[in-house]
N, C-alpha and C positions, 0 to 999 in steps of 0.2 A: 385505536389508530394513533399514529405518532403526530405530534404537533410541531410545525415548523414556523418560527416567527421570522418576519422579514428582516433581512440585514441590509444596511446601506450599500448601494451598488459600488463595486470596485471597478467594473468595466462593463461594457455592453453585454459581453458574454456572461459575466457574473449575474447580471440582471436576469437574463434568460434562464440560466440554470437554477438560480434561486427561485424564480417564478415556477418552474416545473416542479421543484421540490415542494413548494407551498401548495400548489394545486393538487399534489398527490397525497396530501395529508389532511386530517380533520380531527376534531375533538380537542379536549383540553388536557389530555394525559401528558404530563411533562417528561415522561420517561422516554429513553431512546434518543437517537441523533436529532439535534436541533441547533438552531442558530440563536444567538442572544442579541438583545438590543445593543447597538453600537458596534464599531469595528472590532474584529477579533484578529489576532496575529496568526498567520499561517503556521501550523504546527504539525501538519501531516500531508504528505503527498506521495504519489507514485512517480518515479522519474519519467520524464518525457522521452527519454532515450534509454537504450541498453548499453552494454559494454562493447558493442561492435564485435570485431573479430576475436576479442579476448573471451567472448562467451561468458562462462561462469567464473572466470578469473578476474576478480575485482581488486586484486592486490590484498587479499585478506580483509578483515574487518576494518582496519585503518584505511585502506584504499576505498572501501565501500562508503565509509563515513565521509571521506573527502569528496567523493562523487556526490553524495547528498548535499554537502555544504556548498559545493560549486554551483549546483543547479538552484539551490535555495537563494544563493547570492544573486543569481541572474533574475530572480523573481522579487528581489528587494527584501529577502528575509535572511541575509547572510550573517546578521549579528547574533542569531540564536545558535545554540549548540545542537548539532544534528547527528543522529545515529541511524544507521541502516537496520531494518528489522530482519536480521540474519542470525541464525544460530551456528555455533561451531561446537566442537568437542569440549571446549573450555568455557563457553559462555552461551547461555540461552538468550534468544532474542527478546523475550519478555522482560529480562532483567537489565536491558541496556537502553530502553526507550523512554524512561521517565515514568511519571505516575498519572499523567493526563490532567485535565481533559485535552482532547486534540481536535483541531478544526481544520477543515480543508480550505482550498483557495477561494471559495466563495463565502466563507464565514460560517459554515454549517458544522456543528459538532458531530463527529463520527463515533466518538466513544468518550465516556466520562472518566473511566479509570481502567486499570489493567484487567480487573475481573469482567467488566462489561465487554471489553475489547476481545477477550479470549474465551468468554463463556457464551455470550449472545452473539459476538462477532459483529462485523460491519455488515449491515443489510445490503444484499446484492440485488434484490428485486426493486423495481420502481426506478425513479430518477437516480442517476449515478451519484454516489457519495465519494467513490474513489476517483479522485481527479489528480492530474499532474500539477506541477508547480505553477503552471499558467492557467489552471482552471479547466483543462480539457480532459474529457473521459478517454479511457484507453480503447483503441479499436479492438474488435473481437479477435482479429488475427494476431494480436499481441497480448492476450489477456492472461497468459501464464506468467506469474510473478514469482521468481525464486525466493525461497525463505529458509529452506533447510529445517523447518520446524514441524512439530505436530500441532494439532488444533489449539492446544493449551500454551503455545508459544515456546515450547522446549525443544531441545536438539533432537533431530531425526537422524539417528546414526546411519552413516553410509550414504546420506543424501544431501551433501553440502559442497559438492565440487571440491573435495579435499580442503575443506574449510575456506572455500572461495579463493583458492590459489591455482586452480586447474581448469583448463578447457578441453580436457582429454575426452575422447570418445568412450573411454572405459569408465568414466565417472558419471554420476547422475545427481540431480538436485530434486528435492521436494519443492513443489510449487503450489501457490494458491491461485485463486481466480479473482480478477478484478470485476467480474460480472457473474451472473448466475447461469450462464450457458454451460451446460455439461452434458455430453452425449452418454449414451448407454446407461442412463439412470443413476449416474454417479452424483452424489451430493456435492454441490459447489461450496467451498469455504474460502474466505478471503486469503487465509494464510496457509492452508494445507488441504489440497485436493487430490493431487496425484504426483507421480514422479515424471521427470523429463526423460526424453529419449537418451540424451547425453549432456555433457557440459560444454560442448562446442556450440558455437553460434547456430550452426545448422541443426544440432540436436535440440537446442532450446526452441528453435523456430518450428521444428517438425510437428509439435503438438500445440501450436498457436502461442508462441512466446517470442520475446525479443530481448530478454535479459534485463528488463526494467526491474527496479527494486523499490520497496517501500521505505520511506524516510520519515522519522519522527523527531520533533524538537523536544529536548529534555529540559530546556529552560530558555 
């Protein structure tokens, strides 16, 4: 079982979420997601909002990175360098998000390094580890998170909303799940579970999405 050590409270909600994670873990195995003693800087979150009517058009990687930075700034973490976990034909998501470790908004480590992040993945069962910049979990109706990647964090050809510049009905995105809900026996994976219906806002929403994206601090 995973061991979670108590982190100092950041807010009332942080206390509640950290408590849930603590109660759901036992033993002394130091492996896997955990918090450390003392405050940790926010370095991973899923955006609290999507791109709205722009759907999967984030303005390319530069626009998606700016989106992450803007929301991180609203949460007091704007001094860090933020990158969206999105792949394109020219760049794999895993090569643009730093080397870890990464911590969520309540100070819990979600992954130590790139290998753990893309091999073991972020655990989706139990208390949520994937939180937005404010420490809130993603509602089920918005759990599809566009990535354009395969499970190993590399480019998924033809599933990137034209490298995140299109909201066309003829384009699609590969999405991951922010939770372990998956119908029809499909395995849920945080970064690569299935394709979207299209890259429009309606197409992203059709299979329980809202165009939220994952953001990582690289330093």
